[in-house]
The first five atom37 places (N, CA, C, CB, O) and aatype in JSON, in Angstrom:
{
  "aatype": [12, 16, 14, 7, 16, 11, 10, 7, 14, 18, 6, 9, 10, 0, 0, 19, 7, 0, 7, 7, 12, 7, 6, 19, 18, 1, 0, 1, 3, 16, 1, 10, 3, 1, 16, 19, 0, 9, 11, 9, 10, 14, 3, 8, 0, 15, 3, 1, 0, 6, 10, 1, 6, 1, 13, 6, 1, 6, 0, 1, 16, 6, 10, 10, 6, 7, 6, 16, 10, 0, 5, 1, 10, 1, 11, 7, 14, 10, 14, 10, 3, 5, 19, 12, 1, 18, 0, 9, 1, 9, 7, 6, 8, 14, 11],
  "atom_mask": [
    [1, 1, 1, 1, 1],
    [1, 1, 1, 1, 1],
    [1, 1, 1, 1, 1],
    [1, 1, 1, 0, 1],
    [1, 1, 1, 1, 1],
    [1, 1, 1, 1, 1],
    [1, 1, 1, 1, 1],
    [1, 1, 1, 0, 1],
    [1, 1, 1, 1, 1],
    [1, 1, 1, 1, 1],
    [1, 1, 1, 1, 1],
    [1, 1, 1, 1, 1],
    [1, 1, 1, 1, 1],
    [1, 1, 1, 1, 1],
    [1, 1, 1, 1, 1],
    [1, 1, 1, 1, 1],
    [1, 1, 1, 0, 1],
    [1, 1, 1, 1, 1],
    [1, 1, 1, 0, 1],
    [1, 1, 1, 0, 1],
    [1, 1, 1, 1, 1],
    [1, 1, 1, 0, 1],
    [1, 1, 1, 1, 1],
    [1, 1, 1, 1, 1],
    [1, 1, 1, 1, 1],
    [1, 1, 1, 1, 1],
    [1, 1, 1, 1, 1],
    [1, 1, 1, 1, 1],
    [1, 1, 1, 1, 1],
    [1, 1, 1, 1, 1],
    [1, 1, 1, 1, 1],
    [1, 1, 1, 1, 1],
    [1, 1, 1, 1, 1],
    [1, 1, 1, 1, 1],
    [1, 1, 1, 1, 1],
    [1, 1, 1, 1, 1],
    [1, 1, 1, 1, 1],
    [1, 1, 1, 1, 1],
    [1, 1, 1, 1, 1],
    [1, 1, 1, 1, 1],
    [1, 1, 1, 1, 1],
    [1, 1, 1, 1, 1],
    [1, 1, 1, 1, 1],
    [1, 1, 1, 1, 1],
    [1, 1, 1, 1, 1],
    [1, 1, 1, 1, 1],
    [1, 1, 1, 1, 1],
    [1, 1, 1, 1, 1],
    [1, 1, 1, 1, 1],
    [1, 1, 1, 1, 1],
    [1, 1, 1, 1, 1],
    [1, 1, 1, 1, 1],
    [1, 1, 1, 1, 1],
    [1, 1, 1, 1, 1],
    [1, 1, 1, 1, 1],
    [1, 1, 1, 1, 1],
    [1, 1, 1, 1, 1],
    [1, 1, 1, 1, 1],
    [1, 1, 1, 1, 1],
    [1, 1, 1, 1, 1],
    [1, 1, 1, 1, 1],
    [1, 1, 1, 1, 1],
    [1, 1, 1, 1, 1],
    [1, 1, 1, 1, 1],
    [1, 1, 1, 1, 1],
    [1, 1, 1, 0, 1],
    [1, 1, 1, 1, 1],
    [1, 1, 1, 1, 1],
    [1, 1, 1, 1, 1],
    [1, 1, 1, 1, 1],
    [1, 1, 1, 1, 1],
    [1, 1, 1, 1, 1],
    [1, 1, 1, 1, 1],
    [1, 1, 1, 1, 1],
    [1, 1, 1, 1, 1],
    [1, 1, 1, 0, 1],
    [1, 1, 1, 1, 1],
    [1, 1, 1, 1, 1],
    [1, 1, 1, 1, 1],
    [1, 1, 1, 1, 1],
    [1, 1, 1, 1, 1],
    [1, 1, 1, 1, 1],
    [1, 1, 1, 1, 1],
    [1, 1, 1, 1, 1],
    [1, 1, 1, 1, 1],
    [1, 1, 1, 1, 1],
    [1, 1, 1, 1, 1],
    [1, 1, 1, 1, 1],
    [1, 1, 1, 1, 1],
    [1, 1, 1, 1, 1],
    [1, 1, 1, 0, 1],
    [1, 1, 1, 1, 1],
    [1, 1, 1, 1, 1],
    [1, 1, 1, 1, 1],
    [1, 1, 1, 1, 1]
  ],
  "atom_positions": [
    [[101.19, 73.62, 68.66], [101.56, 72.33, 69.18], [102.91, 71.93, 68.62], [100.5, 71.28, 68.86], [103.27, 72.28, 67.5]],
    [[103.61, 71.2, 69.4], [104.95, 70.79, 68.98], [104.99, 69.27, 68.79], [106.01, 71.23, 70.01], [104.17, 68.55, 69.36]],
    [[105.94, 68.79, 67.99], [106.08, 67.34, 67.81], [106.23, 66.65, 69.16], [107.28, 67.02, 66.9], [106.95, 67.13, 70.04]],
    [[105.54, 65.53, 69.3], [105.56, 64.79, 70.55], [104.35, 65.05, 71.44], [0.0, 0.0, 0.0], [104.06, 64.27, 72.34]],
    [[103.63, 66.16, 71.18], [102.42, 66.44, 71.95], [101.41, 65.33, 71.72], [101.81, 67.82, 71.55], [101.25, 64.85, 70.6]],
    [[100.72, 64.91, 72.79], [99.72, 63.84, 72.69], [98.32, 64.42, 72.82], [99.95, 62.76, 73.78], [98.05, 65.24, 73.7]],
    [[97.43, 63.99, 71.94], [96.01, 64.32, 71.99], [95.27, 62.99, 72.01], [95.55, 65.24, 70.77], [95.01, 62.41, 70.95]],
    [[94.95, 62.5, 73.18], [94.35, 61.18, 73.28], [95.31, 60.17, 72.69], [0.0, 0.0, 0.0], [96.48, 60.12, 73.07]],
    [[94.83, 59.34, 71.74], [95.7, 58.33, 71.15], [96.59, 58.86, 70.02], [94.87, 57.21, 70.63], [97.32, 58.09, 69.39]],
    [[96.55, 60.16, 69.77], [97.3, 60.73, 68.66], [98.55, 61.44, 69.15], [96.43, 61.7, 67.87], [98.52, 62.16, 70.15]],
    [[99.65, 61.23, 68.44], [100.9, 61.92, 68.74], [101.23, 62.85, 67.59], [102.07, 60.9, 68.99], [101.34, 62.42, 66.44]],
    [[101.37, 64.14, 67.89], [101.68, 65.14, 66.86], [103.09, 64.89, 66.33], [101.55, 66.59, 67.43], [104.04, 64.73, 67.1]],
    [[103.21, 64.85, 64.99], [104.5, 64.67, 64.33], [105.03, 65.99, 63.78], [104.4, 63.64, 63.21], [106.21, 66.3, 63.92]],
    [[104.14, 66.78, 63.13], [104.58, 68.04, 62.52], [103.36, 68.88, 62.15], [105.45, 67.77, 61.26], [102.27, 68.36, 61.93]],
    [[103.58, 70.17, 62.08], [102.54, 71.08, 61.58], [102.48, 70.93, 60.07], [102.83, 72.57, 61.99], [103.51, 70.81, 59.41]],
    [[101.26, 70.95, 59.52], [101.07, 70.87, 58.07], [100.7, 72.24, 57.53], [99.99, 69.85, 57.72], [101.23, 72.65, 56.49]],
    [[99.81, 72.94, 58.21], [99.38, 74.25, 57.74], [98.34, 74.85, 58.66], [0.0, 0.0, 0.0], [97.88, 74.21, 59.6]],
    [[97.97, 76.09, 58.36], [96.97, 76.79, 59.16], [96.18, 77.7, 58.25], [97.62, 77.59, 60.32], [96.66, 78.16, 57.22]],
    [[94.95, 77.95, 58.66], [94.09, 78.84, 57.9], [92.92, 79.27, 58.74], [0.0, 0.0, 0.0], [92.94, 79.14, 59.96]],
    [[91.9, 79.8, 58.09], [90.74, 80.3, 58.8], [89.97, 79.24, 59.55], [0.0, 0.0, 0.0], [89.27, 79.55, 60.52]],
    [[90.09, 78.0, 59.12], [89.35, 76.92, 59.77], [90.21, 76.15, 60.78], [88.81, 75.97, 58.74], [89.81, 75.07, 61.22]],
    [[91.35, 76.67, 61.14], [92.15, 76.03, 62.17], [93.54, 75.66, 61.7], [0.0, 0.0, 0.0], [94.01, 76.08, 60.65]],
    [[94.17, 74.84, 62.54], [95.52, 74.37, 62.27], [95.49, 72.88, 61.98], [96.47, 74.68, 63.46], [94.72, 72.14, 62.6]],
    [[96.31, 72.43, 61.04], [96.35, 71.03, 60.66], [97.73, 70.47, 61.0], [96.04, 70.84, 59.14], [98.76, 71.09, 60.75]],
    [[97.71, 69.28, 61.58], [98.94, 68.61, 61.98], [98.98, 67.2, 61.42], [99.07, 68.59, 63.52], [97.94, 66.54, 61.29]],
    [[100.17, 66.74, 61.1], [100.4, 65.33, 60.78], [100.6, 64.66, 62.14], [101.66, 65.11, 59.79], [101.37, 65.14, 62.97]],
    [[99.9, 63.55, 62.35], [99.98, 62.86, 63.63], [100.0, 61.35, 63.41], [98.81, 63.25, 64.55], [99.72, 60.86, 62.31]],
    [[100.33, 60.64, 64.46], [100.33, 59.18, 64.4], [99.24, 58.68, 65.34], [101.72, 58.58, 64.79], [99.21, 59.03, 66.52]],
    [[98.35, 57.85, 64.8], [97.34, 57.19, 65.61], [98.04, 56.01, 66.27], [96.07, 56.73, 64.76], [98.38, 55.03, 65.6]],
    [[98.27, 56.1, 67.57], [99.06, 55.07, 68.26], [98.29, 53.76, 68.42], [99.48, 55.58, 69.63], [98.89, 52.71, 68.64]],
    [[96.96, 53.81, 68.31], [96.17, 52.57, 68.41], [96.28, 51.76, 67.13], [94.69, 52.89, 68.69], [96.42, 50.53, 67.18]],
    [[96.23, 52.44, 65.99], [96.23, 51.75, 64.7], [97.57, 51.83, 63.98], [95.16, 52.33, 63.81], [97.74, 51.26, 62.9]],
    [[98.52, 52.55, 64.58], [99.86, 52.72, 64.01], [99.8, 53.18, 62.56], [100.64, 51.41, 64.1], [100.34, 52.54, 61.66]],
    [[99.12, 54.31, 62.36], [99.03, 54.89, 61.02], [99.1, 56.41, 61.13], [97.71, 54.45, 60.31], [98.85, 56.98, 62.19]],
    [[99.45, 57.04, 60.02], [99.54, 58.49, 59.96], [98.17, 59.07, 59.65], [100.59, 58.94, 58.91], [97.45, 58.56, 58.78]],
    [[97.82, 60.13, 60.36], [96.53, 60.79, 60.17], [96.75, 62.3, 60.14], [95.52, 60.4, 61.3], [97.83, 62.79, 60.47]],
    [[95.72, 63.02, 59.75], [95.72, 64.48, 59.83], [94.81, 64.87, 60.99], [95.24, 65.14, 58.48], [93.71, 64.33, 61.14]],
    [[95.27, 65.8, 61.81], [94.48, 66.32, 62.93], [94.25, 67.8, 62.65], [95.22, 66.1, 64.32], [95.2, 68.54, 62.39]],
    [[93.0, 68.23, 62.7], [92.69, 69.64, 62.53], [92.12, 70.16, 63.83], [91.7, 69.87, 61.35], [91.2, 69.57, 64.4]],
    [[92.66, 71.28, 64.3], [92.22, 71.91, 65.54], [91.38, 73.12, 65.18], [93.43, 72.3, 66.45], [91.87, 74.07, 64.57]],
    [[90.12, 73.09, 65.57], [89.18, 74.18, 65.31], [89.46, 75.33, 66.28], [87.72, 73.7, 65.43], [89.53, 75.1, 67.49]],
    [[89.6, 76.56, 65.78], [89.84, 77.69, 66.68], [88.6, 77.99, 67.53], [90.25, 78.94, 65.88], [87.48, 77.73, 67.11]],
    [[88.83, 78.54, 68.72], [87.73, 78.84, 69.65], [86.65, 79.69, 69.0], [88.27, 79.55, 70.88], [85.46, 79.42, 69.2]],
    [[87.03, 80.71, 68.22], [86.03, 81.61, 67.64], [85.1, 80.91, 66.66], [86.72, 82.76, 66.95], [83.99, 81.38, 66.42]],
    [[85.54, 79.81, 66.09], [84.73, 79.1, 65.1], [83.8, 78.07, 65.75], [85.62, 78.41, 64.1], [82.82, 77.66, 65.12]],
    [[84.08, 77.66, 66.96], [83.27, 76.61, 67.58], [81.88, 77.09, 67.96], [83.97, 76.07, 68.8], [80.99, 76.27, 68.18]],
    [[81.66, 78.39, 68.03], [80.35, 78.94, 68.4], [79.4, 79.07, 67.21], [80.53, 80.29, 69.04], [78.2, 79.28, 67.41]],
    [[79.9, 78.94, 66.0], [79.08, 79.17, 64.81], [78.76, 77.84, 64.13], [79.79, 80.12, 63.82], [79.65, 77.1, 63.72]],
    [[77.45, 77.55, 64.02], [77.0, 76.26, 63.48], [77.52, 76.0, 62.08], [75.48, 76.2, 63.47], [77.94, 74.88, 61.78]],
    [[77.51, 77.02, 61.2], [77.96, 76.79, 59.82], [79.44, 76.46, 59.75], [77.66, 78.01, 58.95], [79.87, 75.69, 58.89]],
    [[80.24, 77.04, 60.65], [81.67, 76.73, 60.68], [81.91, 75.34, 61.25], [82.43, 77.77, 61.49], [82.8, 74.62, 60.79]],
    [[81.13, 74.95, 62.25], [81.26, 73.59, 62.8], [80.89, 72.56, 61.73], [80.36, 73.41, 64.05], [81.54, 71.52, 61.62]],
    [[79.84, 72.84, 60.94], [79.44, 71.92, 59.87], [80.53, 71.81, 58.81], [78.13, 72.39, 59.23], [80.83, 70.71, 58.34]],
    [[81.12, 72.93, 58.43], [82.21, 72.91, 57.45], [83.39, 72.11, 58.0], [82.66, 74.35, 57.09], [84.01, 71.31, 57.29]],
    [[83.7, 72.34, 59.27], [84.79, 71.62, 59.93], [84.53, 70.11, 59.88], [84.95, 72.1, 61.39], [85.43, 69.33, 59.58]],
    [[83.3, 69.7, 60.18], [82.96, 68.28, 60.16], [83.07, 67.69, 58.75], [81.56, 68.07, 60.71], [83.51, 66.56, 58.6]],
    [[82.66, 68.46, 57.73], [82.81, 67.98, 56.34], [84.29, 67.78, 56.01], [82.17, 68.98, 55.34], [84.67, 66.77, 55.42]],
    [[85.1, 68.76, 56.39], [86.53, 68.66, 56.1], [87.18, 67.52, 56.88], [87.24, 69.98, 56.42], [88.15, 66.92, 56.42]],
    [[86.65, 67.21, 58.05], [87.22, 66.15, 58.87], [87.06, 64.78, 58.23], [86.59, 66.15, 60.25], [87.76, 63.84, 58.59]],
    [[86.15, 64.66, 57.3], [85.92, 63.37, 56.64], [86.91, 63.12, 55.5], [84.49, 63.32, 56.1], [86.85, 62.06, 54.87]],
    [[87.8, 64.05, 55.22], [88.77, 63.86, 54.14], [90.02, 63.18, 54.69], [89.14, 65.21, 53.49], [90.29, 63.21, 55.89]],
    [[90.76, 62.56, 53.8], [91.94, 61.82, 54.2], [93.2, 62.67, 54.1], [92.09, 60.57, 53.35], [93.22, 63.69, 53.41]],
    [[94.24, 62.25, 54.8], [95.55, 62.88, 54.69], [96.21, 62.37, 53.42], [96.44, 62.6, 55.95], [96.4, 61.16, 53.26]],
    [[96.55, 63.28, 52.53], [97.22, 62.91, 51.29], [98.66, 63.38, 51.33], [96.49, 63.5, 50.07], [98.94, 64.54, 51.61]],
    [[99.55, 62.47, 51.06], [100.97, 62.82, 51.03], [101.28, 63.51, 49.71], [101.85, 61.55, 51.23], [100.64, 63.23, 48.69]],
    [[102.24, 64.37, 49.72], [102.65, 65.02, 48.49], [103.06, 66.45, 48.75], [0.0, 0.0, 0.0], [103.21, 66.87, 49.9]],
    [[103.26, 67.19, 47.68], [103.69, 68.56, 47.81], [102.51, 69.52, 47.83], [104.64, 68.92, 46.68], [101.43, 69.2, 47.32]],
    [[102.73, 70.68, 48.41], [101.69, 71.7, 48.41], [101.64, 72.35, 47.03], [101.96, 72.76, 49.53], [102.56, 72.19, 46.22]],
    [[100.58, 73.09, 46.78], [100.49, 73.81, 45.52], [101.63, 74.81, 45.39], [99.13, 74.53, 45.4], [102.21, 74.96, 44.31]],
    [[101.96, 75.49, 46.48], [103.06, 76.46, 46.44], [104.38, 75.78, 46.06], [103.21, 77.17, 47.81], [105.15, 76.32, 45.26]],
    [[104.64, 74.61, 46.62], [105.86, 73.88, 46.28], [105.86, 73.49, 44.81], [106.01, 72.62, 47.17], [106.89, 73.59, 44.14]],
    [[104.72, 73.04, 44.3], [104.64, 72.63, 42.9], [104.85, 73.81, 41.97], [103.29, 71.98, 42.62], [105.53, 73.68, 40.94]],
    [[104.28, 74.97, 42.32], [104.4, 76.14, 41.45], [105.83, 76.68, 41.39], [103.46, 77.23, 41.94], [106.18, 77.37, 40.43]],
    [[106.63, 76.39, 42.39], [108.05, 76.81, 42.33], [108.79, 76.11, 41.19], [108.76, 76.51, 43.68], [109.82, 76.6, 40.73]],
    [[108.27, 74.99, 40.73], [108.87, 74.25, 39.62], [108.46, 74.81, 38.27], [108.49, 72.78, 39.71], [109.05, 74.48, 37.25]],
    [[107.44, 75.67, 38.28], [106.96, 76.24, 37.02], [105.45, 76.17, 36.96], [0.0, 0.0, 0.0], [104.81, 75.58, 37.82]],
    [[104.88, 76.78, 35.91], [103.42, 76.79, 35.79], [102.85, 75.4, 35.55], [103.01, 77.72, 34.65], [103.52, 74.52, 35.0]],
    [[101.61, 75.22, 35.98], [100.91, 73.97, 35.74], [100.36, 73.94, 34.32], [99.77, 73.77, 36.76], [99.99, 74.99, 33.79]],
    [[100.31, 72.78, 33.7], [99.67, 72.67, 32.39], [98.19, 73.04, 32.49], [99.85, 71.24, 31.82], [97.55, 72.76, 33.51]],
    [[97.65, 73.65, 31.46], [96.28, 74.13, 31.47], [95.28, 73.01, 31.78], [95.94, 74.76, 30.13], [94.33, 73.22, 32.53]],
    [[95.49, 71.82, 31.21], [94.53, 70.72, 31.47], [94.52, 70.34, 32.95], [94.88, 69.48, 30.62], [93.47, 69.98, 33.48]],
    [[95.65, 70.41, 33.6], [95.72, 70.1, 35.03], [95.02, 71.2, 35.85], [97.19, 69.94, 35.49], [94.31, 70.9, 36.81]],
    [[95.22, 72.45, 35.48], [94.56, 73.57, 36.14], [93.05, 73.41, 36.02], [95.02, 74.93, 35.54], [92.32, 73.64, 36.99]],
    [[92.57, 73.03, 34.86], [91.14, 72.87, 34.65], [90.59, 71.73, 35.51], [90.84, 72.59, 33.17], [89.5, 71.86, 36.08]],
    [[91.32, 70.62, 35.62], [90.88, 69.5, 36.47], [90.78, 69.96, 37.92], [91.84, 68.3, 36.36], [89.81, 69.64, 38.61]],
    [[91.78, 70.7, 38.39], [91.75, 71.21, 39.77], [90.56, 72.15, 39.97], [93.07, 71.93, 40.12], [89.86, 72.06, 40.97]],
    [[90.34, 73.05, 39.03], [89.25, 74.02, 39.14], [87.9, 73.32, 39.2], [89.28, 75.01, 37.95], [87.04, 73.7, 39.99]],
    [[87.72, 72.3, 38.39], [86.46, 71.55, 38.39], [86.26, 70.85, 39.73], [86.43, 70.53, 37.24], [85.17, 70.88, 40.29]],
    [[87.29, 70.23, 40.24], [87.18, 69.53, 41.53], [86.89, 70.5, 42.67], [88.47, 68.76, 41.84], [86.07, 70.2, 43.54]],
    [[87.54, 71.64, 42.66], [87.3, 72.65, 43.7], [85.86, 73.17, 43.61], [88.3, 73.83, 43.57], [85.19, 73.33, 44.63]],
    [[85.39, 73.41, 42.4], [84.04, 73.91, 42.2], [82.95, 72.92, 42.59], [0.0, 0.0, 0.0], [81.83, 73.33, 42.89]],
    [[83.27, 71.64, 42.58], [82.29, 70.62, 42.93], [82.03, 70.53, 44.42], [82.74, 69.28, 42.42], [81.0, 70.01, 44.84]],
    [[82.96, 71.02, 45.25], [82.83, 70.91, 46.7], [81.96, 72.03, 47.25], [84.2, 70.93, 47.38], [82.11, 73.19, 46.86]],
    [[81.05, 71.69, 48.18], [80.24, 72.75, 48.8], [81.1, 73.64, 49.67], [79.11, 72.15, 49.63], [82.12, 73.21, 50.2]],
    [[80.69, 74.85, 49.8], [81.47, 75.8, 50.61], [81.0, 75.81, 52.02], [81.38, 77.19, 50.04], [81.54, 76.55, 52.85]]
  ]
}
């Protein structure tokens, strides 16, 4: 999708990333005039109940502004205490 594409009340602003669970875009909700994240589930995943459930869990998360982990790591290694906090948070989420 390209910037300017409309999906119902949402206008695509930019691609954020892509992975096994689909593509994520930064978009503007034109009804509420706010920035949101839109995730597009790939066709192959829509047939599998466990992938649809994972997709729905991820859809309940908010769009957070900031840098990606890759961008942060270009500045140098993360402090160990920060790595541990991230690891604990990641481990707490169901797969």
